[in-house]
C-alpha positions as CSV (number, residue, x, y, z in Angstrom):
1,M,59.0,57.6,84.5
2,K,60.8,60.3,82.5
3,K,58.8,63.0,84.5
4,I,60.0,61.5,87.8
5,L,63.6,61.3,86.5
6,M,63.3,64.9,85.5
7,V,61.9,65.9,88.9
8,L,64.6,64.0,90.7
9,S,67.3,65.7,88.4
10,V,65.9,69.2,89.3
11,V,65.8,68.3,93.0
12,L,69.4,67.0,92.9
13,L,70.5,70.1,91.1
14,V,68.9,72.3,93.6
15,V,70.3,70.4,96.5
16,T,73.8,70.4,94.9
17,S,73.5,74.2,94.3
18,F,72.4,74.7,97.9
19,A,75.3,72.6,99.2
20,A,77.8,74.6,97.0
21,D,76.3,77.9,98.3
22,K,77.0,76.6,101.8
23,T,80.7,76.0,101.3
24,L,83.0,79.1,101.9
25,Q,86.5,79.0,100.3
26,V,89.0,81.1,102.1
27,W,92.8,81.7,101.3
28,A,94.9,82.7,104.3
29,M,98.6,83.2,104.8
30,G,101.3,82.4,107.3
31,E,100.6,81.6,111.0
32,E,97.0,83.0,110.5
33,A,96.2,80.2,108.0
34,K,97.4,77.6,110.5
35,K,95.2,78.8,113.3
36,L,92.1,80.2,111.4
37,D,90.4,76.9,111.6
38,V,89.7,77.7,115.3
39,M,87.6,80.6,114.3
40,A,86.1,78.6,111.3
41,Q,85.0,75.9,113.6
42,K,83.2,78.4,115.9
43,F,81.5,80.0,112.8
44,M,80.3,76.6,111.5
45,K,78.9,75.7,114.9
46,E,76.9,78.9,114.9
47,N,75.8,78.3,111.3
48,P,74.8,74.7,110.9
49,G,75.2,73.3,107.4
50,V,78.0,75.8,106.5
51,N,81.4,74.4,105.5
52,V,84.5,76.7,105.7
53,E,87.4,75.4,103.5
54,I,90.8,77.1,104.4
55,Q,93.7,76.9,102.0
56,A,97.0,77.8,103.7
57,I,99.4,79.8,101.5
58,P,103.0,80.6,102.6
59,W,103.6,84.5,102.5
60,G,106.5,83.9,100.2
61,S,104.4,82.5,97.4
62,A,101.1,84.3,98.2
63,Y,101.6,87.3,95.8
64,D,102.3,85.0,92.8
65,K,99.4,82.7,93.8
66,L,97.0,85.7,93.8
67,V,98.3,87.0,90.5
68,T,97.9,83.5,88.9
69,G,94.4,83.2,90.5
70,I,93.2,86.5,89.2
71,A,94.6,85.8,85.6
72,G,92.9,82.4,85.6
73,N,89.8,83.4,87.5
74,Q,90.5,80.7,90.0
75,L,89.8,82.4,93.3
76,P,88.2,81.7,96.5
77,D,85.3,83.6,98.0
78,L,87.3,85.4,100.7
79,A,91.0,86.1,101.3
80,Q,93.3,87.6,103.8
81,M,95.1,90.6,102.1
82,G,98.1,92.3,103.5
83,T,97.4,96.1,103.7
84,T,100.1,97.0,101.2
85,W,98.7,94.6,98.6
86,M,95.3,96.2,98.6
87,A,96.2,98.7,95.8
88,P,98.0,96.4,93.4
89,F,95.4,93.7,93.5
90,G,92.5,96.2,93.8
91,S,93.7,97.9,90.6
92,M,93.1,94.6,88.8
93,G,89.5,94.7,89.5
94,A,89.4,91.6,91.6
95,F,87.8,92.7,94.8
96,E,84.1,93.3,95.4
97,E,83.1,96.8,96.4
98,L,81.6,96.5,99.9
99,T,79.6,99.7,100.4
100,P,76.2,97.9,99.8
101,Y,77.1,95.5,102.6
102,L,78.3,98.2,104.9
103,K,75.0,100.0,104.6
104,K,73.0,97.0,105.8
105,S,75.4,95.8,108.4
106,T,74.7,96.2,112.1
107,V,78.1,94.9,113.0
108,V,80.7,96.3,110.6
109,K,80.9,100.2,110.6
110,Q,83.7,102.4,109.7
111,D,84.0,104.0,113.2
112,I,84.6,100.7,114.9
113,F,88.1,100.6,113.3
114,F,91.2,102.7,113.8
115,P,91.3,105.4,111.1
116,G,94.7,104.5,109.7
117,S,93.6,100.9,109.3
118,W,90.4,101.9,107.6
119,E,92.3,104.0,105.0
120,T,94.1,100.8,103.8
121,C,90.7,99.5,102.7
122,K,89.7,102.5,100.5
123,L,90.5,102.5,96.8
124,D,89.0,104.8,94.1
125,N,86.4,106.2,96.5
126,G,85.2,102.7,97.3
127,V,85.7,100.3,100.1
128,Y,87.2,97.0,99.0
129,G,88.3,95.3,102.3
130,I,87.6,95.2,106.0
131,P,90.4,95.4,108.6
132,W,91.0,92.0,110.2
133,Y,93.9,92.6,112.5
134,V,96.5,95.5,112.8
135,D,100.0,96.2,113.6
136,T,102.1,99.3,113.9
137,R,105.7,100.3,114.8
138,V,106.7,101.6,118.2
139,M,110.0,102.2,120.0
140,F,111.6,99.3,121.8
141,Y,114.3,100.5,124.3
142,R,116.5,99.3,127.1
143,T,115.2,100.9,130.3
144,D,118.4,100.3,132.2
145,I,120.8,101.5,129.6
146,L,118.8,104.7,128.9
147,K,118.7,105.4,132.6
148,Q,122.6,105.2,132.7
149,V,122.8,108.1,130.3
150,G,120.2,110.2,132.1
151,F,116.9,109.2,130.6
152,D,114.3,107.8,133.1
153,K,111.8,107.2,130.3
154,A,111.9,106.8,126.5
155,P,112.9,109.9,124.4
156,Q,109.6,111.7,123.6
157,T,110.7,113.9,120.8
158,W,113.1,114.0,117.8
159,D,115.4,116.3,119.9
160,E,115.4,113.9,122.9
161,L,116.0,110.9,120.7
162,Y,119.0,112.6,119.1
163,A,120.4,113.7,122.5
164,A,120.0,110.3,123.9
165,A,121.6,108.8,120.8
166,K,124.7,111.0,121.2
167,K,125.1,109.9,124.8
168,L,124.5,106.2,124.0
169,A,127.1,106.2,121.3
170,A,129.6,107.9,123.5
171,R,129.7,104.9,125.9
172,G,132.7,103.5,123.9
173,K,134.0,101.8,120.9
174,G,131.4,99.5,119.1
175,M,128.5,101.2,120.9
176,Y,125.6,102.6,119.1
177,A,122.2,104.0,119.9
178,V,119.6,102.9,117.4
179,S,119.1,100.4,114.7
180,L,117.6,101.8,111.4
181,L,117.5,100.3,108.0
182,Y,120.0,101.8,105.5
183,T,119.9,99.3,102.7
184,G,117.2,97.4,100.7
185,V,113.7,98.6,100.6
186,F,112.9,100.7,103.7
187,G,110.1,103.0,102.6
188,N,107.8,101.8,105.4
189,E,110.4,102.5,107.9
190,F,111.4,105.9,106.7
191,M,107.8,107.2,106.0
192,P,106.9,107.7,109.7
193,F,109.8,110.1,110.0
194,V,108.3,112.0,107.0
195,W,104.8,112.2,108.6
196,Q,106.4,113.1,112.0
197,A,108.0,116.1,110.2
198,G,104.6,117.2,108.9
199,A,105.4,116.2,105.4
200,D,104.0,113.6,102.9
201,L,104.6,112.4,99.3
202,F,101.5,114.0,97.9
203,D,99.2,116.9,98.9
204,S,95.4,116.7,98.9
205,K,95.3,117.5,95.1
206,G,97.8,114.8,94.2
207,N,100.8,117.1,93.7
208,I,104.2,115.6,94.5
209,T,105.5,117.3,97.7
210,V,108.9,115.5,98.3
211,T,110.8,118.8,97.9
212,D,109.0,120.5,100.7
213,P,111.4,121.6,103.3
214,K,109.7,119.4,105.9
215,F,110.3,116.3,103.7
216,V,114.0,117.3,103.3
217,Q,114.2,117.7,107.0
218,A,113.0,114.2,107.6
219,M,115.6,112.9,105.0
220,E,118.4,114.8,106.9
221,Y,117.2,113.7,110.4
222,Y,117.1,110.0,109.5
223,A,120.5,110.1,107.7
224,K,122.5,111.9,110.4
225,F,122.1,108.9,112.7
226,F,124.4,107.1,110.2
227,W,126.6,110.2,109.4
228,E,127.4,110.5,113.1
229,G,127.9,106.8,113.8
230,L,124.8,106.7,116.0
231,A,123.4,103.8,114.0
232,P,125.5,101.0,112.5
233,M,125.9,100.5,108.8
234,T,126.3,96.8,109.2
235,N,123.8,94.0,109.5
236,E,123.8,93.5,113.1
237,D,122.0,90.5,114.9
238,L,119.3,92.7,116.4
239,F,118.5,90.2,119.3
240,Q,122.2,89.9,120.2
241,A,122.8,93.7,119.9
242,F,119.8,94.6,122.0
243,S,120.5,91.9,124.5
244,S,124.2,93.0,125.0
245,G,123.3,96.7,124.9
246,T,125.3,97.7,121.9
247,I,122.1,98.9,120.2
248,P,119.5,99.8,122.9
249,I,116.8,101.4,120.7
250,F,115.0,100.0,117.7
251,F,111.6,100.4,116.0
252,S,109.4,97.4,115.3
253,G,105.9,95.8,115.6
254,P,103.9,93.8,118.2
255,W,105.4,90.4,117.1
256,M,108.8,91.4,118.5
257,V,107.4,91.4,122.0
258,T,107.0,87.7,122.0
259,M,110.2,87.2,120.1
260,L,112.3,89.2,122.6
261,N,110.8,87.3,125.4
262,E,111.7,84.0,123.8
263,Q,115.1,84.8,122.4
264,A,116.4,87.3,125.0
265,P,115.1,86.1,128.3
266,N,118.3,87.4,130.1
267,I,117.0,91.1,129.7
268,K,113.4,90.4,130.8
269,G,112.3,93.5,132.8
270,K,115.1,95.6,131.4
271,W,113.3,96.8,128.3
272,A,110.0,98.5,127.4
273,V,108.1,99.9,124.5
274,A,107.0,103.6,123.9
275,M,105.2,105.6,121.2
276,M,107.3,107.2,118.4
277,P,109.1,110.3,119.1
278,K,107.3,113.4,118.3
279,N,108.2,116.3,115.9
280,K,105.1,117.8,114.4
281,T,103.3,114.5,115.1
282,R,104.3,111.2,116.4
283,D,102.8,109.2,113.5
284,S,103.8,105.6,112.8
285,F,103.2,103.1,110.1
286,V,100.0,101.0,110.2
287,G,100.0,97.5,108.8
288,G,98.3,94.2,109.3
289,S,95.8,92.3,107.1
290,N,92.4,93.0,105.7
291,L,89.6,90.6,104.5
292,V,88.4,90.9,100.9
293,I,85.6,89.3,99.0
294,F,86.5,88.5,95.3
295,K,84.2,89.7,92.7
296,S,84.0,86.2,91.2
297,S,82.7,84.7,94.4
298,K,79.4,82.8,94.1
299,N,78.9,83.1,98.0
300,K,79.3,86.8,98.6
301,D,76.6,87.0,101.3
302,L,78.2,84.0,103.2
303,A,81.6,85.6,102.9
304,W,80.3,88.9,104.3
305,K,78.7,86.9,107.2
306,F,82.1,85.4,108.0
307,I,83.6,88.9,107.9
308,E,81.0,90.2,110.3
309,F,81.7,87.2,112.6
310,L,85.4,87.9,112.7
311,S,84.6,91.6,113.4
312,K,82.7,91.0,116.5
313,P,84.7,92.3,119.5
314,E,84.5,88.9,121.3
315,N,85.9,87.0,118.4
316,Q,88.6,89.7,117.8
317,L,89.6,89.0,121.4
318,Q,89.7,85.2,120.8
319,W,91.8,85.7,117.6
320,Y,94.3,87.9,119.7
321,K,94.5,85.1,122.3
322,T,95.0,82.5,119.5
323,V,97.8,84.2,117.4
324,S,98.6,87.5,119.3
325,S,97.3,89.5,116.3
326,L,96.2,92.9,117.6
327,P,92.5,93.7,117.1
328,A,91.4,95.9,114.3
329,V,88.1,96.7,116.2
330,K,88.9,99.3,118.8
331,S,86.3,98.2,121.4
332,A,88.2,94.8,121.6
333,W,91.1,96.7,123.3
334,N,88.8,97.3,126.3
335,Y,88.9,93.6,127.4
336,P,91.1,93.2,130.5
337,E,93.4,90.7,128.7
338,I,94.5,93.6,126.4
339,A,93.8,96.7,128.4
340,K,95.9,95.6,131.5
341,D,98.9,94.6,129.4
342,P,101.1,97.7,129.6
343,M,103.1,96.9,126.5
344,I,100.1,96.1,124.3
345,K,98.5,99.2,125.5
346,V,101.3,101.2,123.9
347,F,100.5,99.7,120.5
348,G,96.8,100.6,121.0
349,D,97.8,104.1,121.8
350,Q,100.2,104.3,118.8
351,M,97.3,102.9,116.5
352,E,95.5,106.2,117.2
353,E,98.4,108.0,115.6
354,A,99.3,105.7,112.8
355,R,99.0,106.1,109.0
356,A,99.1,104.0,105.9
357,T,101.4,104.5,103.0
358,P,99.6,105.8,99.7
359,N,97.1,103.2,98.7
360,I,98.1,103.2,95.0
361,P,99.3,100.5,92.7
362,Q,102.6,102.4,92.1
363,W,103.5,102.3,95.9
364,E,106.1,99.5,95.6
365,E,108.0,101.3,92.9
366,I,107.9,104.6,94.9
367,A,109.1,102.8,98.0
368,N,112.1,101.5,95.9
369,A,112.8,105.0,94.7
370,I,112.7,106.4,98.2
371,S,115.1,103.8,99.4
372,A,117.5,104.4,96.6
373,R,117.6,108.2,97.1
374,M,117.9,107.8,100.8
375,Q,120.8,105.4,100.4
376,E,122.6,108.1,98.4
377,V,122.0,110.6,101.2
378,I,123.1,108.1,104.0
379,Y,126.4,107.4,102.0
380,Q,126.8,111.1,101.5
381,K,126.9,110.8,97.7
382,T,124.4,113.7,97.5
383,T,122.6,116.2,99.7
384,P,119.1,115.7,101.1
385,Q,117.8,118.7,99.0
386,K,119.2,117.2,95.7
387,A,118.1,113.7,96.6
388,A,114.5,115.1,97.2
389,E,114.6,116.8,93.7
390,A,115.8,113.6,92.1
391,L,113.0,111.7,94.0
392,K,110.4,114.0,92.7
393,N,111.5,113.2,89.2
394,D,111.4,109.5,90.0
395,I,107.9,109.7,91.2
396,Q,106.8,111.7,88.3
397,K,108.1,109.1,85.9
398,I,106.5,106.3,87.9
399,M,103.1,108.0,88.1
400,S,103.1,108.8,84.3
401,R,103.5,105.2,83.1
């Protein structure tokens, strides 16, 4: 009898362990968390016996939730991770390094993704995430108003943007040209101008390069829109300003297409999107979310299988149809639903010229320092050159901690 009970106990233990191995725990944020069950149901149908449990976490509390989870070793198998969060959480040693999985995969390969997006997954010479969806910033502009001041298409270069801005602001009192951030933390918005100038924060050897003349040029170019009254130094209602035409140009991501159609239907057909204006380059900022497997996961193979599932082009398309998130897999952009949408195509073109901010744990501190020094320039409390020198000192202190 005892032997039978022991056998039954072992069988029960094996069955219980097998059942646990078939349950995938996933943390997701925002709207994605609300809709991810659509993909989970499809995955479970293709993989009988698998159960996917999704915990929805508001973006506002997600950072603290992750910190607490890492500290207490209470983590899921898989999680959505904002691209700018890869470095701070990766530096805590929480993510599984994925190179062994990549070597065996026939679905997930580096070259199927946009280069800028892939860079957000690399930490310390390893790969710690896989791009899930992407976004990038482009120029939104009022086609009718630009035409009134002599521009039949969007400004293509820095010089054209400045020339158009001068004409737009000259339309009368209370008229501006472009909306740019001037307060708070705006490192992500400013960095594209740095890249477009041919500059960066660090060179290939890790040396700080913010005193390079090209970096200083970017600071001056950005600030002069405020110096000359071409951009407002007040918190305008962007939808109202764009709709009324007082601010006919701004830079934003793909989510704004839907929001404009919903909140400003009166100007439908009177606006469009275009790639960033070019100086040395026309680089923009790449964002979005990656998928990470936690080192503590007991179901890493199953988590990887779910990543492969979400990376298939047909599933990337379905996810786009579900939440309008832009595909991270380049081949998904060839589907007619995306390829024939002229506005979405611009975002795809821009993704080919989009970069990530430095994937280092200190980035948030550096972004704060950039914003603080840029505000001094915008308010003309110092010169771009002196602000760049002060910024170099700021970054040196941040990196030496």
